[in-house]
Each structure stands twice: as structure tokens, then as C-alpha cells.
C-alpha positions, 0 to 999 in steps of 0.5 A: 485483521483482514481475514477475520470476517463475521458470517462470511459468504452469508452477508452480502458484504465482508463484515470484518471483526474490526468494524465493531472496534471502528464503531465503538471508536467513532462513538467514543470520539464523538462523546469524549470530544463532543464533536461531530467533525468526523472528517477534515474539510479538504477530504470531505469535499474531495471524496463527496465530489468523487462519490457524487460523480460516481452516483451520477455516472452509474445512475445514468448507465443503469449500473447503480447497485449494491456494489456501488453503495458498498464502496461508498459506505466502506470508504466513508466508514473506514476513513471516518474511523481512522481520522477520528482515531488520529484526531482523538490522539491529538495528531500524535503520529509518532505515538500512533506509528509506534503502536503500529510498529509494536503490533507489526512486531507481534504479527511478525513473531507469529509469522516466524513461529508459523514457519517453524511449525511448517518446517516441523510438519505442523501446517496451520495455514489454510493454504500450504504454499511451499517455495523453491527454497524449501520454506513455506509462505507465511500468513500470520493473521492475514488472509494472504502472504501478499497482504502480510508483506504489504502491511509490514513495508512501512514498519520495515523501512522505518525500523531499518532506516532508524537502526542504520543511523551511525550512532545506533550501530553501537547497540540497541538490541531491542530495536534490532530484535524488532527490525530483524523480526519484521524483516524476516517475516517480510521475507518469509511471505515470499511475495513478488509484490513484497519484493518490489517493496523491498527494492524500493526500501533499498532505493529510498535508503540509498536516496536518504544517504545521498548516493543519488545526489550529484553534489555528494561524493557518495555518487561515485559509488553509484555504479558499484551499487547498481551492479550489486543490486542488479546481480542480487536481482538476477540471482533472486530471479534465477534461484526463485522459481515461482518469481521467475515464472511470474516475472517472465510470464507477466513481462511476456504478456504485456510485451507480446503483440498478440496472444494465442488461446494456448498461450493465455491458458498457460499463464500462471494465475497471478500473471493472468489476473493482472493482464486480464484486468489491465485489458478490461481497465484499459477498455473501460477507460477508453470509453469513459476517460473522464469519470470512469464507470463509477466506484464498485463497477470494475467487476461488472466491466470485467464480466462484460468485456472479458469476451472481447479479449479472451475466450469464454472458456478461459473465464471458466478456467481462471474465474473472474480472478481479482475482478472485484478490485482489478488486482491493482489500485491504479487499474481500478482507479483507471477503470472506475474513476477515470482521469478524475480519480487518478488526478485526485489520487496522484495530486494527493500522492505527490503534493504530500510527498516530503522526499528528504525534507526534514530528514536531516533535522533530528526533530522531524526525521521520524515524520519524514521516514513515516512519509517515505515509508507510506509512499513506498506502500502506496506504490506497491498498492498501485501495482497490486491490490485495488481495495479502497479501504482494506489493510488500514488504507486510510490509517496510512493515508492520513498519517501520510498527509499529516506527516507532510503538514507537520514537517512543512509547518515546523520548517516554516516556523524554523525559517521565521525564527532564523529570519527574526534572529538574523534581523535582530543581529543586523539591528544590533550592529 
């Protein structure tokens, strides 16, 4: 519900409607559980340290303002809301993820309905975007087609992976309907970042099927798979004009040794947004590599350093495009938190990544798929969108962490049980 905001442009921050649900949920948790433990200790200590460093850095640099406070409150509030929700449900991730998929299905159905309305000449989106294919980019209940694509990634990967299990190919129309609806809506967003997510979904599905394993016979088909995927990408790039422009211009921007004013002015807005934010983030990182400039300061960095790389009239032409979130989680972390924030994030990301652990175990497979789906989601978020708490960030964050913990615990228990049985058999002999 990222597009449902109370008193938009009136309040000094975006008061999302779901904040009201968060408040009720947190207090309900506290009264029903009779607990004030609102965050796990490992997260509380880590985030408190990061917030403390940001406060110190911005205070010393005379940059401590409401934007810094807004990020601190937003991170704290949303992380508490999602953690207490998971805790109240006794860490039943399968149940929570089923709820998410059900909601994703209805959101997708609305997106498909929206496309039918567009084709029929009835436009309900705030911004009508027709594509090369004659279809329209759908928003559903989201503020941007990109946001819609990203929040559907975990659901699409999970449903696709489960549906393509051999024993499931014999039927289950309900699961097919859910998977197909989510997949169709995902495609109808026509999001370039969504295309990255789709590519990762295919790669992870092949990875789970052991097409990349040197010890599995399926690897002999890998060259054929690579050729097919390359051909598909080439056809998409050549046939999808909007993507071709963004892809070509972004690639040229990052590979060119220098850019003329005319060349910068000719960039599409998406390419310019990521490129300009990259230049500013890199400069900010060079000056403050260890701690960054503090949470909530990238927009100030953007306005301050923009003139070092581009003419001022370019800023008038484009505006401070996506400067509030750096257009990328990686760039924003690099700019605002430096090596400290990047280190925290990537340690969390790779330490809690299950890879294929648990995939071959029927009891644990769902947890592994959740973990993998959110890993893909994180990668796409690193490339695009630097918002620290929008689009259910901490819901996926905590599901990712606890799915890893559950699988590791269950595998350890199984190993202990197997060793005990082995010792029992040896003693019996």
C-alpha cells in the first residue's frame, strides 16, 4: 500500500495508511504477549550502533536535521512492526508467507483487470504508459509499476518453483491459477528492474535443478541453456524499445570516459537517475569511506555535489531525480553509511543465505525457497530503490533471517539424530 498516503504534501513526511495498522499491531502484540521485547537483540544492537554513528557523523558535520530523524524513526518503527508481527505468529513463516502469496494473488488479479480496462480505453492509472507491444504498464495498488514488480518477485519465484516439481505437473489448477496470475501481472509491469528479477528467477530455478553442478549430468545441457537465454534476452532487447533505450544509454553512461552536456541531456530519466546518483554516491564515499555522511543525507549530498559533475541547467531539466533514495540501495548505503553500513548489510545477506541447503528435504524445502526468493528480491533492491523501509522491507528481511535459522536448526537436529542412531547400531553389534 505504498501509494496510500494520508495528507500527502501536507505533512513533512509520508504518513502511509498502513502505519495505522502497524501501531495497532504493535500495541496488540504488547498487550497480548505481555512483552516489551520489540526487536531481537542481534538486530537491536546492530541498528542502534549504526544509528549512533549516523547521529554522531551528522552532528559533527552540522547536517543533523529532520531527514535524519525521519530515517531513524522509519527504520525503527517498521522493523518493530514486522518483527512483532512475526513473533506474535510464533515464527510460523510458512503461514505468513502463504498470507503474502494470497495478497499477491489478489493484487495481481487487480493488475490484470487494470490491463483489460486500458485495452478497452478506460484508464485508471495516474500515469498512462503504453509500451512498444501495444499494452500498458500496470500499477495495481502500487505507486509505480517497478514497485509492483519487485513485491511480486518472492511470490512468483516461490510459486514457480513449487509448481514445477514433477509430482505437481499432474494438476493442481489452484496453484497454477495463482502462479499464472502473479506471473502475468509481473510481466505486465514492463519493469526493467523486474526483468533483472525474472532473469535471476530463471537462474535460481536452474541452480536448484543442478544445471550448474559439475557433479550432475544436467550440466551437459548448460551450453544449450546459455544459448537459449542469450537469444531470449537479445530478442527482448531488440523488440522492447523502452528497455533497449534504457539498457543502451545506461551502459554507455557507465562505460564512457567522459560525457558532453548534450549527451547528458539526451539520456532518458531512468538512466540519468542511476548515473547521476552513482557519481554523487561515489564522491561522498571517497570523502567519508568508513561511516558515510549519515542516514538520510544522500539528497543533501546530491544537491551539494551535483554541480561537480553536471551543469546546473541539467538539474533544472531533470530535477533531483530519485535523490531522496539514491535510486539504488547499494548507492544509498555507500553514500550514507560507507563501509560500515555496506559491511553490515552484505554480512547479513551472505551469512543468512541458504543456497540449496534444505532444498532436497521435503520438510525444509519451503524455507529454502523463501530464503532464495528474498535473496533475489534483495539483489534487485540493491540495483534499484534505496528506500530503507518501504514495500515491506523488514517483513522480507526478518523472513530471510528466520528461514535460515530454522533450516540450520533442523539440519543440526537431523544430524544429531542420525549420529545417535549410528552409535546405537554400533553398540548393538
